[in-house]
N, C-alpha and C positions, 0 to 999 in steps of 0.2 A: 397875678400869675402865682402858682404855688411853689414849693421850695423845689420839687423836682424839675418844673419847667426851668426855673431859673438855673439849677444847677446844669441842665442841658445846654441852656444859653451860655454859661460860663464856659462850657469845655468846647462849643463849637465856635465861640468869640475867640477863644484863646489860641486855637488853631491845633492844639494837642489832640492826643487820642485820650479818650476817656478812661483807658485803662492805667493811666498815669506813667507809660513806660518813657514818655518823651519823646518817642519816635515821630516824626513829623512835627513837632513843636515849632511854632512860630510866633514870636511875641505879636500882640494885638496893637499895631502902633497908634490905632485910633483911640484905644482904651489909655494906653500911655499918655496920649496928648490931652486927653480930658483930665486925667489926674493930675498931670503938670500944670494944667490950667485952674486946678483948685477943686474938682470933683471930688468931694469927700465920700459919696455915696461909692462912686466909681472905684476909688481907691480901697475902699474896705472889700467890695466885692470882687475886684480882680487879684488883689495880694490875698484874699482867702482861698480863692480857687488855685493861685499859684502855688501857695505854701502847701496845701492839702493835696493836689495832685500831681503838680510838676517837681516841687523840690523836695517833698517828703524824705527822700533819702540821703539829702544833701547833710553834711555835717553842721549840727547847729554852731558849733565854735567856728567853723568857716563863714558861716553867715554873720555871726557876730564881729568876725575880725573885718568883715565888709563893711559891715554898719559902722564900726568904729571908725573905719576911714573916712566914710561918708560923712559922718557927724563932725569930723575935724576939717571938713572942706569949708574954707571961707569963700570961695569963688568956683565957677565952673571949671576954669583952668585947672584947679586942684585935682578935680574928678577926672581929668585927662591921665594924671598919674596912676589912679586906680584901674585903669583899663589894662595896663600891662601886668599888674598884680593878678587880676583875675584870670588873665591868661596863663600865667604862670601856676596858679591852681589847678587850672583845667588839664594842664599839661602833666601835672604829677600824678593825675588818674591813671591807673593801670588797668583796671577793670572796665571793659566797654560800656557796660550799663552806667556805672558810675560816670564815667567819662562823659557820655551822652547827656545826664542830668547837669553835670558841672557846665557842658557846652550849652545848653539851654539856658541856664544862667547868665552865662557870658553874652550870649545873643540878647537877652532881657536888658542886661545892664549897657550893653553898647548903644542899642537904641535910646534908652532913656538918657544916657550920660550925653548923648549927640544932641538931643533935644533941651537938655538942661542949660538956661542960662541966668542971669542975675536974678531975674524976676520970679522964677520958679524954683531956684535952690533948695529953699526950704521945702516945697512939696516933693521934691526927689529925694530929700533927706526923709521925708514922713512915709514915702512910698517904700525905702527900702527898712525902714524901722518897721512897717505894718507886716512885711512879709516875714520878718524875723518873728515878730509877736505871734502871727498866725502858725507860723511853723511850730514854734514852741507849743502854742494851745492846741494844735493837731498831733502832737506827739513826736515832732521831728526827732530824727537822730540825734 
């Protein structure tokens, strides 16, 4: 499979539009499950897609704030407190396009947090760290 085919697969599997507008974005629960179960290849492919296409307009400092909170989590219960913090960040957005991007991040985090347990907490932390890393790599805001 060449790069263009893979990119198309990333777009269609992510459920989002290929224009990066965020409209219609739906986190891919199967891919999230694979990542949380330790699939490092999927981790890199999906987070690269998310950072480059879905979250490129999100503030790097906001993503780092989320990452910092995630890295401090010692148990999945600690992540539950992150859910309302992300909701607050979404609510602060006044520009509709940006609010959609942050809502997409919130949707993704909601699904991933709900599926995180004691066994896969470290993979969840790697997942968020990879989004931040690829966001930086692709020149995120």
